C-alpha atoms as one frame of an Amber mdcrd trajectory, in Angstrom:
protein
 -12.072  24.737   7.015  -9.718  22.505   9.007  -6.506  22.989   7.031  -5.827
  26.678   6.624  -4.878  28.380   3.372  -1.570  30.139   2.836   0.450  26.941
   3.079   3.542  26.139   1.019   2.000  23.546  -1.336   2.798  23.754  -5.059
   0.031  24.921  -7.427  -2.274  21.995  -8.129  -0.971  19.932  -5.197  -3.790
  17.810  -3.716  -2.231  17.555  -0.240  -4.058  20.565   1.319  -7.472  19.261
   0.225  -6.562  15.727   1.285  -5.554  16.958   4.751  -8.525  19.295   5.041
 -10.896  16.402   4.369  -9.013  14.034   6.675  -9.174  16.450   9.623 -12.819
  17.306   8.879 -13.779  13.615   9.025 -11.645  12.614  12.010 -12.368  15.749
  14.033 -10.378  18.105  16.222  -9.389  15.300  18.595  -6.691  14.122  16.187
  -2.905  13.958  16.304  -0.955  13.668  13.042   2.608  12.371  12.764   4.328
  13.632   9.606   7.710  12.206   8.570  10.130  14.034   6.289   8.188  14.635
   3.079   6.453  17.288   1.003   3.915  17.551   3.831   6.649  18.630   6.228
   7.050  21.725   4.069   3.303  22.171   3.500   2.647  21.941   7.242   5.266
  24.579   8.046   6.860  25.166  11.424   5.177  25.871  14.761   4.911  29.613
  14.055   3.052  29.229  10.776   1.466  25.776  10.782  -1.810  25.690   8.812
  -3.163  22.634  10.636  -5.856  23.070  13.295  -4.872  19.815  15.045  -1.700
  18.606  16.754   1.137  17.794  14.362   4.357  15.956  15.256   7.196  16.097
  12.712   9.346  12.967  12.671  12.380  11.482  10.970  11.792   9.472   7.791
  11.833   6.026   9.395  10.194   6.781  12.735   6.606   7.878  12.076   4.807
   4.565  12.686   6.809   3.986  15.887   6.127   7.520  17.154   2.411   7.216
  16.388   2.327   3.884  18.236   3.833   5.577  21.281   1.416   8.524  21.130
  -1.563   6.167  20.894  -0.350   4.091  23.846   0.358   7.182  25.969  -3.080
   8.655  25.344  -4.736   5.361  26.253  -2.737   5.239  29.486  -4.177   8.677
  30.305  -7.706   7.583  29.305  -7.800  10.185  26.557  -9.644   9.626  23.296
  -7.729  10.576  20.168  -7.374   9.605  16.512  -3.645   9.042  16.018  -2.689
   9.312  12.357   0.483   8.904  10.328   0.470  11.045   7.179   3.405   9.864
   5.061   4.611   9.804   1.476   5.516   6.748  -0.557   9.244   6.889   0.210
   8.722   6.974   3.960   6.064   4.263   3.772   7.352   1.744   1.247  11.096
   2.235   1.620  12.813   4.053   4.475  10.071   3.572   7.067   8.720   0.206
   5.964  10.197  -1.756   8.880   8.354   0.474  11.369   5.153   0.275   9.302
   5.345  -3.513   9.217   6.069  -3.664  12.939   3.117  -1.442  13.831   0.854
  -3.485  11.554   2.071  -6.799  13.038   1.353  -5.487  16.560  -2.020  -4.150
  15.360  -1.306  -0.737  16.869  -4.384   1.462  17.208  -3.433   4.036  14.564
  -4.577   5.147  11.127  -1.696   5.100   8.662  -2.165   7.142   5.469   0.229
   6.883   2.541  -0.295   9.745   0.124   1.421   8.216  -2.867   2.925  10.744
  -5.290   5.146   7.988  -6.652   8.612   9.413  -5.964  10.712  11.330  -3.425
   9.316  14.647  -4.622  10.551  16.921  -1.850  14.197  15.934  -2.274  14.435
  16.097  -6.057  12.090  13.542  -7.700  14.100  10.382  -7.013  12.478   6.998
  -7.658  10.844   4.998  -4.858   9.573   1.438  -4.844   6.157   2.948  -5.589
   7.333   4.790  -8.701   5.513   3.159 -11.656   7.160   1.307 -14.511   8.483
   3.581 -17.244   8.337   6.819 -15.249  11.142   9.348 -15.568  12.759  10.455
 -12.323  16.129  12.041 -11.663  17.482   8.607 -10.697  15.714   6.770 -13.555
  16.394   9.133 -16.475  15.540   6.406 -19.003  12.427   5.320 -17.129  12.041
   3.006 -14.150  12.405  -0.667 -15.065  10.378  -2.161 -12.205   6.656  -2.097
 -11.484   5.223  -0.655  -8.274   5.348  -2.591  -5.034   1.816  -3.866  -4.222
   1.856  -2.167  -0.857  -1.862  -2.314   0.083  -1.805  -6.101  -0.344   1.495
  -6.346   1.553  -0.038  -4.447   4.486  -3.203  -6.558   4.261  -1.035  -9.693
   4.587  -0.332  -8.564   8.166  -4.028  -9.379   8.823  -4.863  -5.894  10.008
  -8.518  -4.840  10.406  -8.717  -2.408   7.508  -6.903  -1.545   4.282  -8.277
   0.734   1.573  -7.222   2.607  -1.533  -8.550   6.084  -2.228  -8.301   9.156
  -4.424  -9.137  12.784  -3.678 -10.665  12.904  -7.178 -13.545  10.887  -5.675
 -14.166  12.896  -2.541 -17.263  11.072  -1.277 -15.469   7.698  -1.499 -12.426
   9.204   0.238 -14.593  10.567   3.071 -16.525   7.311   3.442 -13.339   5.290
   3.852 -11.981   7.580   6.556 -15.340   7.493   8.316 -15.114   3.694   8.333
 -11.500   3.765   9.524 -12.523   6.161  12.308 -15.190   3.728  13.514 -12.696
   0.857  13.899  -9.825   0.016  16.229  -6.425  -1.434  15.473  -4.099  -0.758
  12.559  -5.946   0.876   9.665  -4.189   1.660   6.407  -5.352   3.965   3.608
  -3.264   4.174   0.430  -4.110   7.217  -1.633  -3.032   8.293  -5.093  -1.760
  11.872  -4.866  -0.946  13.319  -8.331   2.032  15.695  -8.261   2.085  18.379
 -11.012   5.840  19.193 -10.926   6.965  15.609 -10.307   4.654  14.009 -12.868
   5.079  16.963 -15.212   1.500  17.923 -15.987  -0.370  21.215 -15.945  -1.566
  22.077 -12.433  -5.148  22.412 -13.661  -5.256  18.682 -14.472  -4.785  17.202
 -10.980  -8.354  15.975 -10.524  -8.653  14.786 -14.118  -5.516  12.684 -13.818
  -6.766  11.213 -10.537 -10.004  10.189 -12.256  -8.204   8.747 -15.270  -6.107
   6.574 -12.962  -9.332   4.933 -11.782 -11.002   4.879 -15.215  -8.014   3.181
 -16.872  -7.787   0.669 -14.022  -4.239   1.490 -12.979  -5.587   2.666  -9.590
  -8.395   0.338  -8.436 -10.468   1.534  -5.496 -11.115  -1.195  -2.937 -11.294
  -2.146   0.732  -9.960  -5.161   2.629 -11.899  -5.391   5.869 -10.869  -8.171
   8.275  -9.367 -10.063   5.370 -12.340  -9.689   3.033 -11.677  -7.913  -0.268
 -14.370  -5.668  -1.725 -14.187  -3.422  -4.773 -15.543   0.061  -4.240 -18.609
   0.791  -6.386 -16.627   3.330  -8.436 -14.222   0.597  -9.581 -16.575  -2.389
  -9.733 -17.577  -1.573 -13.307 -13.959  -1.879 -14.452 -13.826  -5.620 -13.818
 -15.117  -5.640 -17.391 -12.030  -4.867 -19.471 -14.158  -3.216 -22.147 -15.266
  -0.558 -19.646 -11.720   0.528 -18.826 -10.137   3.359 -20.802  -6.824   2.629
 -22.583  -3.862   3.388 -20.341  -2.317   5.777 -22.865  -5.098   8.277 -22.076
  -3.590   8.507 -18.585   0.052   8.354 -19.610  -0.034  10.946 -22.384  -0.965
  13.784 -20.006   2.240  13.293 -17.991   5.619  14.285 -19.374   7.340  11.767
 -17.100   6.092   9.067 -19.507   6.922  10.898 -22.741   9.781   8.550 -23.700
   7.709   5.366 -23.474   7.714   3.195 -26.573   4.579   1.478 -27.849   5.945
  -1.831 -26.551   6.365  -0.322 -23.083   2.844   1.112 -23.134   1.545  -2.318
 -24.117   3.549  -3.843 -21.276   1.849  -1.480 -18.804  -1.551  -2.328 -20.305
  -0.873  -6.056 -19.886   0.196  -5.443 -16.293  -3.124  -3.693 -15.596  -5.116
  -6.448 -17.283  -3.292  -9.121 -15.249  -3.924  -7.167 -12.029  -7.620  -7.017
 -12.832  -7.607 -10.742 -13.523  -6.414 -11.215  -9.929  -9.041  -8.764  -8.648
 -11.762 -10.605 -10.572 -10.723 -13.907  -8.994 -10.874 -12.295  -5.562 -14.392
 -11.011  -6.159 -15.543 -14.376  -7.532 -14.327 -16.170  -4.393 -16.253 -13.711
  -2.188 -13.067 -11.786  -1.567 -11.726 -13.738   1.404  -7.935 -13.376   1.434
  -6.984 -15.033   4.741
């Protein structure tokens, strides 16, 4: 066990298992930079930190810059280390995006992980640019009107060595992608769906089921972009066929944050997913080369 129990995570929160697996794969020679987020609370302070590796807490916008500095300093001392940013969607897609983009453009030798729980959960469930269309938050009480930013593709456009999507609901795929990221150098980005029971308003026993439904309905495709080449993960490859995907309402109906959606709005989300998979299908048919 690499991430110790007795942390401050909410019941059903996937973050402890996500971190435990991350540290297990990357090993003890790992430094993790954590910006302001739920994980800041889960990690605790220096007297009660459940992590077995070095953790640096940072301001919202600074994590990618701090990780870049740590990586450079360790290289100057000829020390081997996996330098990781572990950040939520707000820090990654909004407040810290300039630093993320800068680190990606410079191809800094870090692994950047966005655990995407689709809102600013730690500060009161405010919307982020990764909050999905139609979701209730405290700042979108009638449901968000915009669709999610396509952040994995935006990061991939920086022509970094590795981008992947993942889900803790598929642990072997999650581990395999971090093993691959570990074997590479340069800027590596993993974007992970991280279902949040209190923020998404579902029973804490349903975390893994909801993570699986996100993949099975196609709203969360699992893929890799390695040196500009797109490849669907085997778990998602079957869902290129629209008939194999489950209807999106099977995913939405388990989450109270979507309870006010109209049938027209649900259909709009379904069309969005179908269009996204049309783009994915074209990528796979052209051998996946993006750049």
